[in-house]
C-alpha positions as CSV (number, residue, x, y, z in Angstrom):
1,M,-227.1,-50.8,84.8
2,V,-225.8,-49.3,81.6
3,V,-222.2,-49.6,82.8
4,D,-222.8,-53.3,83.6
5,T,-224.0,-53.9,80.0
6,I,-221.0,-52.0,78.5
7,L,-218.5,-53.9,80.7
8,G,-220.2,-57.2,79.8
9,A,-220.0,-56.3,76.1
10,L,-216.4,-55.3,76.4
11,A,-215.5,-58.5,78.1
12,T,-217.3,-60.6,75.5
13,I,-215.6,-58.7,72.6
14,L,-212.2,-59.0,74.3
15,H,-212.7,-62.7,74.9
16,S,-213.6,-63.2,71.2
17,L,-210.6,-61.2,70.0
18,I,-208.3,-63.2,72.2
19,T,-209.7,-66.5,71.0
20,I,-209.4,-65.5,67.3
21,Y,-205.8,-64.2,67.8
22,T,-204.9,-67.4,69.6
23,W,-206.1,-69.4,66.6
24,V,-204.1,-67.1,64.3
25,V,-201.0,-67.8,66.3
26,I,-201.6,-71.5,66.3
27,I,-202.2,-71.6,62.5
28,A,-199.1,-69.4,61.8
29,S,-196.9,-71.6,64.0
30,I,-198.1,-74.8,62.2
31,L,-197.6,-73.2,58.8
32,S,-194.0,-72.3,59.8
33,F,-193.3,-76.1,59.9
34,I,-194.8,-76.6,56.4
35,K,-192.9,-73.7,54.8
36,P,-195.7,-72.6,52.4
37,D,-195.3,-70.2,49.5
38,P,-194.4,-66.8,51.0
39,N,-196.3,-65.1,48.1
40,N,-199.6,-66.6,49.2
41,P,-201.8,-63.8,50.5
42,L,-203.1,-65.8,53.4
43,V,-199.5,-66.6,54.5
44,Q,-198.6,-62.9,54.2
45,I,-201.6,-61.9,56.3
46,L,-200.7,-64.4,59.0
47,Y,-197.1,-63.3,59.0
48,R,-198.0,-59.7,59.3
49,L,-200.4,-60.4,62.2
50,T,-198.0,-62.5,64.2
51,E,-194.4,-61.8,63.4
52,P,-194.2,-58.3,65.0
53,L,-195.4,-59.8,68.3
54,F,-193.1,-62.8,68.0
55,A,-190.1,-60.6,67.4
56,K,-191.0,-58.5,70.4
57,V,-191.3,-61.6,72.6
58,R,-188.0,-63.0,71.2
59,S,-186.3,-59.7,72.1
60,W,-187.8,-59.7,75.7
61,L,-187.2,-63.4,76.2
62,P,-184.2,-64.6,74.1
63,F,-184.1,-68.0,75.7
64,L,-187.3,-68.9,73.8
65,L,-185.2,-69.6,70.8
66,F,-183.9,-73.0,71.8
67,N,-181.7,-75.1,69.4
68,G,-183.4,-73.6,66.3
69,I,-186.9,-74.1,67.8
70,D,-188.8,-70.9,68.3
71,L,-191.0,-71.1,71.4
72,S,-192.3,-67.6,71.2
73,P,-195.8,-68.7,69.8
74,L,-196.2,-70.8,72.9
75,A,-195.3,-67.9,75.1
76,V,-197.8,-65.7,73.2
77,V,-200.6,-68.3,73.6
78,I,-199.9,-68.7,77.3
79,A,-200.0,-64.9,77.8
80,L,-203.2,-64.6,75.8
81,Q,-204.8,-67.3,78.0
82,F,-203.6,-65.6,81.1
83,I,-205.2,-62.3,80.0
84,D,-208.4,-64.2,79.1
85,M,-208.6,-65.9,82.4
86,T,-207.8,-62.8,84.5
87,V,-208.8,-59.5,82.8
88,V,-211.8,-60.9,81.0
89,K,-213.0,-62.6,84.1
90,V,-212.6,-59.5,86.2
91,L,-214.6,-57.5,83.6
92,F,-217.4,-60.1,83.7
93,L,-217.4,-60.0,87.5
94,Y,-217.7,-56.2,87.5
95,A,-220.4,-56.4,84.9
96,R,-222.5,-58.7,87.1
97,G,-221.7,-57.1,90.4
């Protein structure tokens, strides 16, 4: 019973974190088209939260940089949604089972 509650709580927290980070990635990729002031604290936070992962994805999948268009945010969002639909669902199933 306690393990079920803990697994359910972990699944809920993981789902929330994935959702928040997905929105961070979307906002950062939209801001990359606008070219805001790089000294803006919000822009710096978004850059620090997303750029290390984008760089890692670009190094793993170099074909995502296509004619000057960086598709690594799209790959990150797809990976996050895959994790949300598999790992989180499995945690929820174990929590209820």
